[in-house]
VEXDREN-2710 file (C-alpha; in Angstrom, 1 decimal):
% VEXDREN-2710
k/r/px/py/pz
1/UNK/102.5/51.6/39.1
2/UNK/106.0/53.0/38.7
3/UNK/106.6/55.1/35.7
4/UNK/102.8/55.6/35.1
5/UNK/101.7/59.2/34.8
6/UNK/98.2/59.5/36.3
7/UNK/95.7/62.3/36.4
8/UNK/94.9/63.9/39.7
9/UNK/91.3/62.7/39.6
10/UNK/92.4/59.1/39.1
11/UNK/94.8/59.4/42.1
12/UNK/92.0/60.9/44.2
13/UNK/89.6/58.1/43.3
14/UNK/92.1/55.4/44.0
15/UNK/93.1/56.9/47.3
16/UNK/89.5/57.2/48.4
17/UNK/88.8/53.7/47.3
18/UNK/91.7/52.4/49.3
19/UNK/90.6/54.4/52.3
20/UNK/87.2/52.7/52.3
21/UNK/85.0/55.4/50.9
22/UNK/81.8/54.0/49.4
23/UNK/82.1/53.4/45.6
24/UNK/78.9/55.2/45.0
25/UNK/80.2/58.4/46.6
26/UNK/83.5/58.2/44.7
27/UNK/81.6/57.7/41.4
28/UNK/79.6/60.9/42.1
29/UNK/82.8/62.9/42.9
30/UNK/84.6/61.5/39.9
31/UNK/81.6/61.8/37.6
32/UNK/81.7/58.2/36.6
33/UNK/78.6/57.0/34.8
34/UNK/78.9/53.3/35.5
35/UNK/80.8/50.9/37.7
36/UNK/82.8/49.4/34.8
37/UNK/84.2/52.8/33.9
38/UNK/85.0/53.5/37.6
39/UNK/87.0/50.3/38.1
40/UNK/89.0/51.0/34.9
41/UNK/90.7/53.8/36.8
42/UNK/91.2/52.1/40.2
END
């Protein structure tokens, strides 16, 4: 989103998600504890 400042970890997770990386792997990398919390940042 324009004008939205994002943390580097959020950008990494979003980019990996868009690239087709499995959600389970991104959650491990980003240390997300549940899917709901993960999708909050995507």
